[in-house]
TORTOR-213177 format. One record per residue (C-alpha): residue number from 1; x, y, z; chain. Coordinates in Angstrom, 2 decimals, always signed. Each point is the difference from the previous one (the first is absolute). Example, Ala and Ser with C-alpha at 12.3 -4.5 7.8 and 13.67 -1.06 7.14 Angstrom:
<atoms>
<atom 1; <+12.30; -4.50; +7.80>; 'A'>
<atom 2; <+1.37; +3.44; -0.66>; 'A'>
</atoms>
This chain:
<atoms>
<atom 1; <+52.36; +37.39; +9.68>; 'A'>
<atom 2; <+1.55; -2.85; -1.23>; 'A'>
<atom 3; <-1.72; -3.43; -0.53>; 'A'>
<atom 4; <+0.95; -2.65; +2.79>; 'A'>
<atom 5; <+2.81; -2.77; -0.55>; 'A'>
<atom 6; <-1.02; -3.03; -0.93>; 'A'>
<atom 7; <+1.29; -2.80; +2.59>; 'A'>
<atom 8; <-1.55; -3.11; -1.64>; 'A'>
<atom 9; <-2.52; -0.86; +2.35>; 'A'>
<atom 10; <-3.68; +0.61; -0.30>; 'A'>
<atom 11; <-1.95; +2.29; +1.86>; 'A'>
<atom 12; <-1.53; -0.77; +3.22>; 'A'>
<atom 13; <-3.55; +0.39; -1.32>; 'A'>
<atom 14; <+0.51; -2.37; -2.95>; 'A'>
<atom 15; <+1.14; -2.89; +2.58>; 'A'>
<atom 16; <-2.85; +0.64; +2.39>; 'A'>
<atom 17; <-2.56; -0.28; -3.38>; 'A'>
<atom 18; <+1.69; -3.40; -1.32>; 'A'>
<atom 19; <-0.30; -1.64; +3.52>; 'A'>
<atom 20; <-3.62; +1.25; +0.52>; 'A'>
<atom 21; <-0.49; -1.26; -3.63>; 'A'>
<atom 22; <+1.38; -3.54; +0.38>; 'A'>
<atom 23; <-1.47; -0.30; +3.73>; 'A'>
<atom 24; <-3.40; +0.51; -1.37>; 'A'>
<atom 25; <+0.68; -2.72; -3.12>; 'A'>
<atom 26; <+1.27; -2.24; +2.74>; 'A'>
<atom 27; <-3.10; +0.73; +2.28>; 'A'>
<atom 28; <-2.55; -0.80; -2.80>; 'A'>
<atom 29; <+1.74; -3.08; -1.44>; 'A'>
<atom 30; <-0.18; -1.67; +3.64>; 'A'>
<atom 31; <-3.57; +1.08; +0.51>; 'A'>
<atom 32; <-1.16; -1.29; -3.43>; 'A'>
<atom 33; <+1.74; -3.37; +0.97>; 'A'>
<atom 34; <-1.57; -0.05; +3.58>; 'A'>
<atom 35; <-3.39; +0.37; -1.78>; 'A'>
<atom 36; <-0.15; -2.41; -2.82>; 'A'>
<atom 37; <+0.76; -2.99; +2.49>; 'A'>
<atom 38; <-2.77; -0.63; +1.76>; 'A'>
<atom 39; <-3.89; -0.05; -1.36>; 'A'>
<atom 40; <-3.11; +0.78; +1.89>; 'A'>
<atom 41; <-0.72; -3.47; +0.67>; 'A'>
<atom 42; <+3.60; -0.70; +1.31>; 'A'>
<atom 43; <-0.35; +3.15; +2.03>; 'A'>
<atom 44; <-3.06; -1.12; +1.71>; 'A'>
<atom 45; <+1.39; -3.51; +0.68>; 'A'>
<atom 46; <+3.12; +1.59; +1.30>; 'A'>
<atom 47; <-1.75; +1.83; +2.66>; 'A'>
<atom 48; <-2.11; -3.05; +1.09>; 'A'>
<atom 49; <-3.25; +0.44; -1.38>; 'A'>
<atom 50; <+0.39; -3.40; -1.54>; 'A'>
<atom 51; <-1.29; +0.31; -3.94>; 'A'>
<atom 52; <+0.97; -2.40; -2.60>; 'A'>
<atom 53; <+0.08; -0.22; -3.34>; 'A'>
<atom 54; <-2.57; -2.45; -0.11>; 'A'>
<atom 55; <-2.51; +1.29; +1.63>; 'A'>
<atom 56; <-3.71; -0.79; -0.18>; 'A'>
<atom 57; <-1.99; +2.11; -2.03>; 'A'>
<atom 58; <-4.00; -0.08; +0.09>; 'A'>
<atom 59; <-0.68; -0.52; -3.96>; 'A'>
<atom 60; <-3.66; +0.98; +0.09>; 'A'>
<atom 61; <+1.20; +3.47; +1.83>; 'A'>
<atom 62; <+2.83; +0.37; -2.42>; 'A'>
<atom 63; <-2.52; -0.60; -3.20>; 'A'>
<atom 64; <-2.87; +2.14; +1.54>; 'A'>
<atom 65; <+2.54; +3.15; +0.62>; 'A'>
<atom 66; <+1.56; -0.61; -3.69>; 'A'>
<atom 67; <-3.51; -0.14; -1.45>; 'A'>
<atom 68; <-1.72; +2.81; +1.68>; 'A'>
<atom 69; <+0.35; +2.57; -2.63>; 'A'>
<atom 70; <-0.75; -2.47; -2.95>; 'A'>
<atom 71; <-3.12; -0.15; -1.30>; 'A'>
<atom 72; <-1.32; -3.53; -1.20>; 'A'>
<atom 73; <-2.93; -1.43; -1.84>; 'A'>
<atom 74; <-1.19; -3.58; +0.88>; 'A'>
<atom 75; <-0.58; -1.97; -3.62>; 'A'>
<atom 76; <-1.91; -2.75; -0.21>; 'A'>
<atom 77; <+1.04; -3.40; -0.12>; 'A'>
<atom 78; <+0.17; -1.47; -3.65>; 'A'>
<atom 79; <-1.10; -3.52; -0.74>; 'A'>
<atom 80; <+2.04; -2.49; -1.70>; 'A'>
<atom 81; <-2.41; +0.19; -2.71>; 'A'>
<atom 82; <+0.38; +3.55; -0.51>; 'A'>
<atom 83; <+3.93; +0.00; -0.23>; 'A'>
<atom 84; <-0.01; -2.72; -2.23>; 'A'>
<atom 85; <-2.52; +2.43; -2.18>; 'A'>
<atom 86; <+2.30; +2.90; +0.19>; 'A'>
<atom 87; <+2.99; -2.22; -1.31>; 'A'>
<atom 88; <-1.56; -1.23; -2.77>; 'A'>
<atom 89; <-1.33; +3.58; -1.30>; 'A'>
<atom 90; <+3.69; +1.31; +0.64>; 'A'>
<atom 91; <+1.05; -2.91; -1.99>; 'A'>
<atom 92; <-2.24; +0.78; -2.71>; 'A'>
<atom 93; <+0.76; +3.78; -0.15>; 'A'>
<atom 94; <+3.84; -0.75; +0.19>; 'A'>
<atom 95; <-0.37; -2.41; -3.15>; 'A'>
<atom 96; <-2.18; +2.13; -2.20>; 'A'>
<atom 97; <+1.68; +3.45; +0.47>; 'A'>
<atom 98; <+3.42; +0.17; -2.18>; 'A'>
<atom 99; <+2.98; +1.32; +2.48>; 'A'>
<atom 100; <+1.28; +2.42; -2.77>; 'A'>
<atom 101; <-2.43; +2.27; -1.66>; 'A'>
<atom 102; <-0.56; +0.08; -3.80>; 'A'>
<atom 103; <+0.98; +3.42; -1.32>; 'A'>
<atom 104; <-3.69; -0.40; -1.77>; 'A'>
<atom 105; <-0.87; -0.43; +3.40>; 'A'>
<atom 106; <+1.43; +3.24; +1.02>; 'A'>
<atom 107; <-1.98; +3.46; -0.46>; 'A'>
<atom 108; <+1.67; +2.99; -0.38>; 'A'>
<atom 109; <-0.90; +2.93; +1.87>; 'A'>
<atom 110; <-0.91; +3.64; -1.52>; 'A'>
<atom 111; <+3.14; +1.77; +2.28>; 'A'>
<atom 112; <+2.03; -1.70; -2.50>; 'A'>
<atom 113; <-0.52; +1.35; -3.23>; 'A'>
<atom 114; <+2.90; -0.98; -1.72>; 'A'>
<atom 115; <-0.11; -3.62; +1.01>; 'A'>
<atom 116; <-0.67; -2.48; -2.86>; 'A'>
<atom 117; <-0.77; -3.72; +0.25>; 'A'>
<atom 118; <+2.69; -1.95; -2.05>; 'A'>
<atom 119; <+1.21; -3.46; +0.26>; 'A'>
<atom 120; <+3.77; -0.50; +1.14>; 'A'>
<atom 121; <+2.40; -0.45; -3.16>; 'A'>
<atom 122; <+2.47; -2.47; +0.70>; 'A'>
</atoms>
C-alpha cells in the first residue's frame, strides 16, 4: 500500500486534542481569577453575616488559648536594692575581666600534640 497523500491539513484527532487542551487552560485561568478575588471574611460579609475587619476579640480568651501549652514559672519580684546590687556585680565583673584572653591564659589541650605556645611575630 502506498502512504496517503498529504493535503496540508492536520488530522482530526490533533485538532480535537488542541481544542481540549486550550479549553482546559482557559477554564483553569478563569477559576483561578474567581478564587483569588474574595477572602473568607469578604465572602461572609457578602452573604450577610455582618463580619467586619474591626471585630472585637476578648483578649483574655485569646491569650489563654495561646498560652495553654506553655509552661510558666512564677518568679518573685526583686527589690530595687537587689537590682542595684546585681548591676554593681556585673559592672565589677566587666571591669575586671579582659575582653581578649592573653595567650598565656590559654591552655593548650592534650588533643593537639603539635601545637606550641609562641608569641606572634610581626
